ZAKESE-8440 format. One record per residue (C-alpha): x, y, z; residue in three letters; residue number from 1. Coordinates in Angstrom, 1 decimal. Each point is the difference from the previous one (the first is absolute). Layout:
N
    east   north      up  res    n
       X       Y       Z  ALA  NUM
...
This chain:
473
    east   north      up  res    n
    20.4    12.8   -24.8  MET    1
    -1.3    -1.9     3.0  GLU    2
     1.2     0.7     3.7  LYS    3
     0.5    -2.4     2.7  ILE    4
     0.3     1.5     3.7  GLU    5
     0.4    -1.8     3.1  ILE    6
    -3.7     0.0     1.9  TYR    7
     0.2     0.1     3.6  ASN    8
    -3.0     0.2     1.9  ARG    9
     1.3    -0.9     3.9  THR   10
    -0.2     2.3     2.8  THR   11
     2.8    -1.9     1.8  LYS   12
     3.5     1.6     1.6  ASP   13
     1.5    -3.1     0.1  SER   14
    -0.2    -3.4    -1.2  GLY   15
    -0.3    -2.3    -3.4  THR   16
    -2.5     0.9    -2.6  VAL   17
    -0.7    -2.2    -3.5  ARG   18
     0.7     2.5    -3.0  LEU   19
    -2.8     1.5    -2.3  ARG   20
     0.4     1.3    -3.2  PHE   21
    -1.8     2.0    -2.2  ARG   22
    -0.4     0.7    -3.6  LEU   23
    -0.8     3.5    -2.3  PHE   24
    -0.5    -0.3    -3.5  ASP   25
    -2.3     3.8    -0.1  GLY   26
    -3.2     0.4     1.6  ARG   27
    -1.5    -3.1    -1.3  GLU   28
     2.6    -2.7     1.8  VAL   29
     0.8    -0.9     3.5  GLN   30
     0.8    -2.9     1.0  LEU   31
     1.4    -1.8     3.4  PHE   32
     2.0    -2.9     0.4  HIS   33
     0.8    -1.7     3.8  LYS   34
     3.6    -1.0    -0.4  SER   35
     2.0    -2.7     2.1  ASP   36
     2.5     2.7     0.9  ILE   37
     0.0     0.4     3.8  LYS   38
     1.6     3.3     1.3  ALA   39
     1.1     1.6     3.0  ASP   40
    -1.7     3.4     0.3  LEU   41
     3.5     1.4     1.3  ALA   42
     1.4    -1.5    -3.4  ASP   43
    -2.7     1.1    -2.0  LEU   44
     0.6     3.7     1.1  ALA   45
     2.6    -0.4    -1.9  LYS   46
    -1.2    -0.1    -3.3  ILE   47
    -2.3     2.3    -1.9  GLY   48
    -3.4    -1.0    -1.6  LYS   49
     1.7    -0.7    -3.2  ASP   50
     2.2    -3.0     1.7  GLY   51
     3.3     2.2    -0.1  MET   52
     2.2     0.7     3.1  PHE   53
    -1.0     3.6     1.2  ILE   54
     2.8     2.6    -1.0  PRO   55
     2.3     0.1     3.1  GLY   56
    -0.3    -3.3     1.3  ILE   57
     3.8    -1.1    -0.1  ARG   58
    -0.3    -2.6     2.5  LYS   59
    -1.4    -2.9    -1.4  ARG   60
    -0.2    -3.5     1.6  SER   61
     0.1    -3.2    -1.7  ILE   62
    -3.6    -0.5     1.0  SER   63
    -1.2     3.2    -1.7  LEU   64
     2.1    -0.8    -2.9  LEU   65
    -1.7    -2.7    -0.3  ASP   66
    -3.4     1.5     0.4  LEU   67
     0.4     2.4    -2.2  GLN   68
     1.2    -2.8    -2.3  MET   69
    -3.2    -1.9     0.1  SER   70
    -2.5     3.0    -0.7  ILE   71
     2.1     0.9    -3.6  THR   72
    -0.5    -4.0    -0.5  GLU   73
    -3.7     0.5     1.0  GLU   74
    -0.1     3.1    -2.4  ILE   75
     1.5    -1.7    -2.9  ALA   76
    -2.6    -2.5     0.1  LEU   77
    -3.1     1.8     0.4  MET   78
     1.3     2.3    -2.9  ARG   79
     0.3    -3.6    -2.3  GLN   80
    -3.5    -0.8     1.3  ALA   81
    -1.3     2.7    -0.7  TYR   82
     0.7     0.9    -3.7  ALA   83
    -0.9    -4.2    -0.4  LYS   84
    -3.0     1.3     1.0  MET   85
    -0.4     2.9    -2.2  LYS   86
     1.3    -2.2    -2.9  GLN   87
    -2.9    -2.8     0.2  ASN   88
    -2.9     2.9     1.0  GLY   89
    -0.5    -1.7     3.5  ILE   90
    -2.5     2.5     2.0  GLU   91
     2.3     2.2     2.5  MET   92
    -1.0    -1.7     3.3  ARG   93
     2.0    -0.8     2.7  SER   94
    -0.8    -3.4     0.7  ASP   95
     0.7    -0.3    -3.5  LEU   96
     3.5     1.9     0.4  PHE   97
     0.8    -2.5     2.9  GLU   98
    -0.5    -2.7    -2.6  GLU   99
     2.1     1.3    -2.6  ALA  100
     2.9     0.6     3.1  ILE  101
    -0.3    -4.1     0.7  GLN  102
     0.0    -0.8    -3.4  LEU  103
     3.3     2.0    -0.4  GLU  104
     1.3    -1.4     3.0  ARG  105
    -1.0    -3.1    -0.9  ASN  106
    -1.5    -1.2    -3.1  PRO  107
    -2.1    -3.0     1.6  GLU  108
    -0.9     2.2     3.1  SER  109
    -2.9     2.5    -0.1  GLY  110
    -3.0    -1.9    -1.1  VAL  111
    -3.3     0.4     1.9  ARG  112
    -0.7    -2.6     1.8  THR  113
    -3.1    -0.8     2.4  GLU  114
     1.7     1.0     3.1  ASP  115
     0.2     3.5    -1.3  ASN  116
    -3.5     0.2    -1.0  THR  117
    -2.7     2.6     1.5  LEU  118
    -2.0    -2.7     1.6  LEU  119
     3.0    -1.7     1.2  ALA  120
     1.2     3.0     1.2  ARG  121
    -3.3     0.8     1.9  LEU  122
    -0.2    -3.4     1.6  GLY  123
     3.3     0.5     1.4  LYS  124
    -0.7     3.5     1.2  PHE  125
    -3.3    -1.9     1.6  VAL  126
     2.2    -2.7     1.9  GLU  127
     2.9     2.0     1.2  ASP  128
    -2.4     2.5     1.6  SER  129
    -1.9    -2.5     1.8  TYR  130
     3.1    -2.4     1.1  SER  131
     1.7     3.7     0.9  GLN  132
    -2.4     0.8     2.4  GLY  133
    -1.6     2.9    -1.7  LEU  134
    -3.2    -1.4    -0.5  TRP  135
    -2.4    -1.6     2.1  GLY  136
    -2.3    -3.1    -1.0  GLU  137
    -2.8     2.4    -1.8  ASN  138
     1.8     1.9    -1.8  ARG  139
     2.4    -3.1    -1.1  TYR  140
    -3.1    -1.6    -0.9  SER  141
    -1.7     3.0    -2.0  LEU  142
     3.1     0.2    -1.8  TYR  143
    -0.1    -3.2    -1.0  LYS  144
    -3.2     0.5    -1.3  LEU  145
     1.4     2.8    -2.2  VAL  146
     2.7    -2.0    -1.3  TYR  147
    -2.8    -2.5    -1.5  LYS  148
    -1.4     2.9    -1.6  GLU  149
     2.8     1.4    -1.3  VAL  150
     0.7    -3.8    -1.5  GLU  151
    -3.2    -0.1    -1.5  ARG  152
     0.2     4.1    -1.4  PHE  153
     3.2    -0.9    -1.5  LEU  154
    -0.5    -3.6    -1.7  THR  155
    -3.8     1.5    -1.8  ILE  156
     2.1     3.3    -1.4  LYS  157
     2.7    -2.2    -1.2  GLY  158
     2.5     1.5     2.4  LYS  159
     1.4    -2.8     1.9  LEU  160
     3.6     0.6    -0.7  ALA  161
    -0.3     3.8     1.0  PHE  162
     3.2     0.9     2.0  THR  163
    -1.0     2.6     2.8  PRO  164
     1.6     3.0    -2.4  SER  165
    -2.5    -1.2    -2.5  ASP  166
    -2.7     0.8     1.6  PHE  167
    -1.4     3.5    -1.3  THR  168
    -2.6     3.0     1.0  PRO  169
    -2.5    -1.2    -2.5  ASN  170
     0.5    -3.5     1.7  ASP  171
    -0.4     1.2     3.7  VAL  172
    -3.4     1.3    -1.8  LEU  173
    -1.1    -2.9    -1.3  GLU  174
     0.6    -2.1     2.9  TYR  175
    -2.4     2.1     1.9  ARG  176
    -2.9    -0.7    -2.7  GLN  177
     0.8    -3.5     0.1  PHE  178
    -0.6    -0.1     3.6  ILE  179
    -3.1     1.6    -0.4  ILE  180
    -1.1    -2.3    -2.9  ASP  181
     1.9    -3.5     0.6  GLU  182
    -3.7    -1.8     0.5  TYR  183
    -0.1     0.3    -3.7  LYS  184
     3.3    -2.2    -0.9  TYR  185
    -1.2    -2.6     2.6  VAL  186
    -1.8    -2.3    -2.7  LYS  187
     1.8     0.3    -2.9  LYS  188
     3.8    -0.1     2.3  TRP  189
    -1.5    -2.9     2.4  ALA  190
     3.3    -2.1     0.8  ALA  191
     1.7     3.2     1.3  LEU  192
    -3.2    -0.3     2.8  TYR  193
    -0.2    -4.1     0.7  VAL  194
     2.4     0.4     3.4  ASP  195
    -1.5     2.7     0.9  GLU  196
    -2.0     0.2     2.8  SER  197
    -4.4     1.2    -0.2  GLU  198
     0.2     3.1     1.4  ARG  199
     3.1     1.7    -2.1  ASN  200
    -1.6    -0.8    -3.2  ILE  201
    -1.4     3.1    -1.4  PRO  202
    -3.5    -0.2    -0.9  LYS  203
    -0.9     3.4    -0.5  GLU  204
     1.8     3.1    -0.2  PRO  205
     1.7     1.4     2.8  ARG  206
     0.1     3.5     1.4  GLY  207
     2.1     2.7    -0.7  SER  208
     0.9    -0.3     3.7  ASN  209
     1.4    -3.5    -0.8  THR  210
     1.7     1.1    -2.7  ALA  211
     1.8     3.1     1.4  ALA  212
     1.5    -2.2     3.0  THR  213
     1.4    -2.5    -2.5  ARG  214
     1.8     2.7    -1.9  VAL  215
     1.0     1.3     3.1  LYS  216
     1.7    -3.5     0.8  GLN  217
     1.7    -0.2    -3.2  LEU  218
     1.3     3.7     0.5  LYS  219
     1.3    -1.0     3.3  ALA  220
     2.1    -3.0    -1.8  PHE  221
     1.6     2.1    -2.6  PHE  222
     1.0     2.8     2.0  SER  223
     2.1    -2.5     2.0  SER  224
     1.2    -1.1    -2.9  LEU  225
     1.3     3.7    -1.0  GLU  226
     1.1     0.5     3.7  ASP  227
     2.5    -3.1    -0.4  ALA  228
     0.9     1.5    -3.4  ASP  229
    -1.3    -3.1    -2.2  GLU  230
    -2.1     2.1    -2.1  ILE  231
     1.0     3.6    -0.7  ALA  232
    -3.5     1.2     0.0  LYS  233
    -3.2    -1.4     0.9  SER  234
    -3.0     0.4    -2.5  PRO  235
    -2.1     1.8     2.9  PHE  236
     2.9     2.6    -0.4  ARG  237
    -0.5     0.1    -3.4  LYS  238
    -4.2    -0.1     0.1  LEU  239
     0.7     3.4     1.7  GLY  240
    -1.7     1.2     3.1  LYS  241
    -3.5     0.7    -1.1  GLU  242
    -0.3    -3.3    -1.8  ARG  243
     1.0    -1.8     2.8  VAL  244
    -2.2     1.5     2.5  LYS  245
    -2.8    -0.6    -2.5  LEU  246
     1.0    -3.9    -0.1  ALA  247
     0.4     0.2     3.8  THR  248
    -3.1     2.3     0.8  LYS  249
    -2.2    -2.0     2.7  GLU  250
    -3.9     1.0     0.5  ARG  251
    -1.5    -1.0     3.0  TYR  252
    -3.2    -0.4     0.9  ASP  253
    -1.6     1.8     3.5  GLU  254
     1.4    -2.2     2.8  PRO  255
    -2.8    -3.3     1.5  VAL  256
    -0.4    -0.5     3.7  TYR  257
    -2.7    -0.7     2.3  LEU  258
    -1.6     3.3     2.0  TYR  259
     0.6    -0.4     3.6  PHE  260
    -3.8    -0.5     0.0  GLU  261
     0.1    -3.2    -2.9  GLU  262
     2.6    -1.2     2.4  PHE  263
    -2.1     0.0     3.0  LYS  264
    -3.1    -1.5    -2.2  ALA  265
     2.4    -3.4    -0.8  VAL  266
     1.1    -0.3     3.6  MET  267
    -3.3     0.1     0.8  LYS  268
    -1.5    -2.4    -2.6  LYS  269
    -1.1    -3.4     1.1  GLU  270
     1.6    -2.1    -3.0  VAL  271
    -0.3    -3.4    -1.5  PRO  272
     2.5    -3.0     1.2  ASP  273
     1.6     0.2    -3.4  ASN  274
     0.9     3.6     0.5  LEU  275
     0.5     0.0     3.7  ARG  276
     3.9    -0.3    -0.4  GLU  277
     0.7     2.5    -2.7  THR  278
    -1.8     2.3     2.2  LYS  279
     2.3    -0.4     2.6  ASP  280
     3.1     0.0    -1.9  ALA  281
    -1.4     2.8    -2.0  PHE  282
    -0.6     1.9     3.2  LEU  283
     3.4    -0.9     1.3  LEU  284
     2.0     1.4    -3.0  GLN  285
    -1.7     3.5     0.1  CYS  286
     0.8     0.2     3.7  ALA  287
     3.6    -0.6    -0.6  PHE  288
    -0.4     2.1    -3.7  GLY  289
     3.1    -2.8    -1.5  CYS  290
     0.6    -1.1    -3.0  ARG  291
    -1.5    -3.7    -0.8  VAL  292
     3.3    -1.1    -0.3  ALA  293
     1.1     0.6     3.7  ASP  294
    -3.4    -0.9     0.8  PHE  295
     0.5    -3.5    -1.4  GLN  296
     3.3    -0.4     1.5  LYS  297
    -1.4     0.8     3.7  MET  298
     0.2    -2.1     3.0  THR  299
    -0.2     0.7     3.3  MET  300
     3.6     0.4     0.2  GLU  301
    -0.8     3.3    -1.0  ASN  302
    -2.0     0.9     2.9  VAL  303
     1.7     2.1     2.6  GLY  304
    -0.8     1.3     3.5  VAL  305
     1.5     3.2     1.1  ASP  306
     1.3     1.1     3.6  LYS  307
    -4.1     1.8     0.2  ASN  308
    -1.5    -2.9    -0.9  GLY  309
    -0.7     1.1    -3.7  ILE  310
    -0.2    -2.6    -2.9  PRO  311
     1.2     0.1    -2.8  TYR  312
     1.0    -1.3    -3.5  ILE  313
     3.7     0.4    -1.2  HIS  314
     1.2    -1.0    -3.1  TYR  315
     2.5     1.0    -3.5  LEU  316
    -2.2     1.2    -3.0  PRO  317
     0.8    -2.4    -2.8  ASN  318
    -0.5     2.4    -2.8  LYS  319
     2.9     2.4     1.5  THR  320
     2.2    -1.8     2.6  MET  321
     2.6     0.6    -2.6  ASN  322
    -0.2     3.5    -0.3  GLU  323
     0.1     1.0     3.7  GLN  324
     3.4     1.0     1.9  ARG  325
    -0.7    -2.1     2.9  ASP  326
    -1.8    -2.8     1.3  ASN  327
    -2.7     1.8     1.4  ALA  328
    -3.1    -1.8     0.3  GLU  329
    -3.9     1.4    -0.4  ILE  330
    -1.2    -0.2     3.5  GLU  331
    -4.0     0.9     0.1  THR  332
    -2.3    -0.5     3.1  PRO  333
    -2.5    -3.0    -0.3  ILE  334
    -3.6     1.4     0.5  LEU  335
    -2.4    -1.6     2.5  ARG  336
    -1.9    -1.6    -2.8  TYR  337
     3.0    -1.5    -1.7  ALA  338
     1.2    -1.3     3.3  LEU  339
    -3.3    -2.4     0.2  ASP  340
     1.0    -1.0    -3.9  ILE  341
     3.6    -0.8     0.7  ILE  342
    -0.7    -1.7     3.0  LYS  343
    -3.1    -2.3    -2.2  ARG  344
     2.3    -0.4    -2.8  TYR  345
     3.8     0.2     0.9  ARG  346
     0.5     1.1    -3.6  PHE  347
    -0.6    -3.2    -0.9  GLN  348
    -2.6     1.1    -3.1  PHE  349
    -0.8    -2.7    -2.9  THR  350
    -1.3     2.8    -1.9  ILE  351
     3.4     1.5    -0.4  LEU  352
     1.5    -2.8    -1.6  HIS  353
    -1.5     1.6    -3.0  TYR  354
    -0.1     3.7    -1.0  VAL  355
    -1.4     0.0    -3.5  SER  356
    -1.8    -2.5    -2.3  GLY  357
    -3.6    -1.1     0.2  GLU  358
    -0.2    -0.8     3.6  TRP  359
     2.8     1.5     1.4  GLY  360
     0.2     3.2     2.8  TYR  361
    -0.8     3.2    -2.5  ASN  362
    -3.1    -2.1    -1.2  ALA  363
    -1.5    -0.7     3.1  LYS  364
     0.7     3.6     1.1  ILE  365
    -2.8     1.2    -2.9  LYS  366
    -2.2    -2.7     1.1  GLN  367
     0.5     1.4     3.7  LEU  368
    -0.6     3.5    -1.0  LEU  369
    -3.0    -0.9    -2.3  LYS  370
    -2.0    -2.2     2.4  HIS  371
     1.1     3.3     2.7  CYS  372
    -2.1     2.1    -2.2  GLY  373
     3.5     2.4    -1.1  ILE  374
    -1.2     0.8    -3.3  ASP  375
     1.2     3.7     0.0  ARG  376
     0.2     1.0    -3.4  LYS  377
     3.6     1.4    -1.1  CYS  378
     1.6     0.9    -3.1  ASN  379
     2.5    -2.1    -2.1  VAL  380
     1.2     1.1    -3.1  PHE  381
    -0.6    -1.9    -3.4  ASN  382
     2.8     0.2    -2.4  GLU  383
    -1.6    -1.3    -2.8  GLU  384
    -3.2     2.7     0.4  LYS  385
     2.8     2.8     1.0  ARG  386
    -2.9     0.7     3.0  ASP  387
    -0.8    -0.7     3.5  ASN  388
    -2.2    -3.2     1.0  GLU  389
    -1.7    -0.1     3.3  TYR  390
     0.6    -3.6     1.7  ILE  391
    -1.7    -1.3     3.3  PRO  392
     3.2     0.3     3.0  LEU  393
    -0.7    -3.7     0.5  HIS  394
     1.1    -0.7    -3.5  GLU  395
     3.6     1.6     0.2  LEU  396
     0.7    -1.2     3.0  ALA  397
     3.1    -2.2     1.2  SER  398
     2.7    -0.4     2.4  SER  399
     1.2     3.3    -0.9  LYS  400
    -3.3     1.9     1.5  LEU  401
     1.4    -1.1     3.3  CYS  402
     3.2     2.3     0.2  ARG  403
    -1.9     2.8    -1.8  LYS  404
    -2.8     0.1     2.6  THR  405
     2.5    -0.3     2.6  HIS  406
     2.0     2.9    -1.2  VAL  407
    -3.4     2.2    -0.7  ASP  408
    -1.4    -0.6     3.4  ILE  409
     3.5     0.8     1.9  MET  410
    -0.4     2.9    -1.9  ASN  411
    -3.3     1.4     0.4  LYS  412
     1.3    -0.6     3.8  ALA  413
     2.8     2.2    -0.3  GLN  414
    -2.2     2.6    -1.0  VAL  415
    -2.7    -0.2     2.6  ASN  416
     2.7     0.1     2.6  MET  417
     0.7     3.5    -0.8  TYR  418
    -3.5     0.6     1.2  ALA  419
     0.4    -1.6     2.5  ALA  420
     2.9     1.6     1.5  GLY  421
     2.7    -2.7     0.3  LEU  422
     2.1     1.5    -2.9  HIS  423
    -0.1     3.5    -1.3  ARG  424
    -0.3     0.4    -4.1  ILE  425
     3.4    -1.0    -1.8  GLY  426
     1.2    -1.7     3.1  SER  427
     3.3    -2.2    -1.0  ASP  428
    -1.3    -2.8     2.1  ALA  429
    -3.3     0.1    -1.8  VAL  430
     2.3     0.5    -3.5  ASN  431
     2.3    -3.0     0.9  ARG  432
    -2.4    -2.8     0.8  TYR  433
     2.7    -2.8     0.2  THR  434
     2.4     1.7     2.4  LYS  435
    -3.0    -0.3     2.7  LEU  436
     0.7    -1.6     3.0  GLU  437
    -1.6    -3.3     0.3  LEU  438
    -2.5     1.4     3.1  ALA  439
    -0.8     3.0    -2.2  ASP  440
    -0.6    -2.5    -3.0  LYS  441
    -2.0    -2.2     1.8  PHE  442
    -2.1     3.1     1.8  LYS  443
    -0.7     1.7    -4.1  LEU  444
    -0.8    -3.6    -1.7  MET  445
    -2.8    -0.5     3.1  CYS  446
    -1.3     3.5    -0.4  TYR  447
    -0.2    -0.8    -3.8  ALA  448
    -1.7    -3.2    -0.3  PHE  449
    -2.6     0.6     3.3  GLY  450
     2.0    -2.5     1.9  GLN  451
     0.8     0.4     3.8  GLU  452
     3.6    -0.4     1.5  GLU  453
     1.1    -2.8     1.9  TYR  454
     3.1    -1.8     1.4  ARG  455
     0.9    -4.0     0.0  VAL  456
     2.7    -2.1     1.9  ASP  457
     2.4    -1.9    -1.8  SER  458
    -2.4    -3.1    -1.0  ASN  459
    -2.1     3.0    -2.1  LEU  460
    -2.6    -0.2     3.0  ASN  461
    -1.9     3.2     0.9  VAL  462
     0.3     1.4     2.9  VAL  463
    -1.0     3.9    -0.5  GLU  464
    -2.5     1.3    -1.7  LYS  465
    -1.1     3.9    -0.8  LYS  466
    -3.7     1.2    -1.6  GLU  467
     0.7     0.0    -3.8  ALA  468
     0.0     3.9    -0.9  PRO  469
    -3.0     1.3    -1.7  GLN  470
    -0.5    -0.4    -3.7  SER  471
     2.4     2.7    -1.7  ARG  472
    -2.2     0.2    -3.4  GLN  473
C-alpha cells in the first residue's frame, strides 16, 4: 500500500512554510504534491512525517489542531487521487498527480491551460529575471532568443502543450540536436520565421558550442523551477551527470588576437578614408580592452583625471554589472595615442552605430586588417569535417579581437616585468592586476604598449611628457 509523508526541505528555524508531501508505493512510484497548507514551524515540529501528533505532545493549541486536521484531509485527498490514477491507468508523474488532486478537490479545475505550459513558464522566467534586476540587457536579449528557439522546437516536434514536468531527458538531447540542425526546418516551417530578423534565421549548421550554450541556458531554467519546488526533479538531473557533461561540453579553438608586432603594424599603416574611422575606433578599443557594448555607450562623461594628472576612463561593465557585489567601476588609464583619438572624435564614432551586418563595425575591422596585411593563419575546428582549417586572421576578426589583443599585450608585459625587476616572480602585484593603483596600471600599460608616460590638466591638455619605454618584445 502507498505511504504518504510530509516532505519538509526548509532549513529555517522559525517562520512559516508551505507544506509539501511525498507519496511512495514500492520502488516504482514516488510522487510529490505541493499543498496550499501554510504551517508555523513551531507547530510543525509537534507533528510527525505521517501527519499524526508526535507521542508525548499534550499541549495542543487551536492552531495546532487545525493544522493537523488540514494535513489529515490533504492526505486523504491524495489517497483518493492516487487510487483514481491507478484505476484509470494514468502515468505516475508528479504533474499528473497534481492534476488528479485538483480534480478530486474541484472537478472543474485541474485542467491544463496555456498558462502552465513549458513555454509560458519559460517566458515568465525570462521576463521576471529581467524585471527583478537579475539580468542585464545582454542576457535578457539572449534569453529572448532562446525563448523563440524553444518555441520553434516545441512547435515543430508537436510538443507545444508540454508542461515543464513533461520535458524528459530525451527531449533535452533532442533539443540540443535541433539547435544544430534547425537550418533544415526553415524552408518547411517558413511561417515560424516570418517575424524573425534575417541574422537569427539559421542558414547552416550551428556549432556544438552554440548548442552546448543553449542547453546550459535551458538547464538554468529547469534548475530555477526545481529550486522553487515547481517540479520534483529537473530532466537534467534525470539525464545523469556524464550525459549532461557531454551535452554541455564546449570546445574552443586557440584564442585569436594580434601579436604586439601586428598591432604596431596596424598603428603605422596608412589607410584609405573609408577605413580611417574604423582604424581609430579599433585602436582605441584595444587600448581599453572593453567589450563592444560598453565601448558603444562611452561618452566624454566616462573620462576622468586623477590627482596626479593621469587621465582614465571609468565605467560599469554592462555584462557583469548585475553580478557585482558593489558598484565599483572599471578604471583604465588612457594611453597617449588613445588620448589623441578621444580628443579627435569625442567618442562620436559613426561606425559603432551598427556592430554587425555587411557594413557594420565587425565587417569593417576585417577589411582594415586585410588592408594592413594581417594574414597570419589561425586554426579553426570544422564541425562537419571534424578537423582543423587554417584561416587568415583578418577573416576571423571582430570587435572581440580588441579585448583579446589588450589582454595578451598586458599579460606578456607582466611576464617581461619579472626580468625588468619591477616585480618578483609570483608576486601578488602581478597576479592581481586589476587591484593595482591607477598610477601602477598606467606605468604597466605604457610599458606594455610602448607608449610614453604623460600628465594632463583638467581639460586634457598634455602638461608633462616622459620618454616612451624601450620595446619590451
